[in-house]
C-alpha positions, 0 to 999 in steps of 0.5 A: 930593307922593307918595313912591315906596315900591316897589322894583319895576323896570320889565320890560325884555323887552317887544317891539313888533311892527309889521304888517311883523313888525319888532321893537323893544325897549321897557320895560313901565312899572309902574302906579304909583298914589298911596295915602293912608295912615292918618297922612295921607302920600301914597305911590306904590306899584304897583297890585299892591301897592295891591291887597295892601294893601287885601286884607291890612291891611283899609285902606279906599280 
């Protein structure tokens, strides 16, 4: 089981628009993905943080 590491929260300011132009509020959820660290533990991070990990720390996919 993966551990949630991210402190990020969903964006609560998204709107859904119908063809009749009615609006309803909805949440934009994070794109959480599981990453295995070098010590073998699995962590759940957002896709943006995953890109940063691979870019800055040269972690292999």
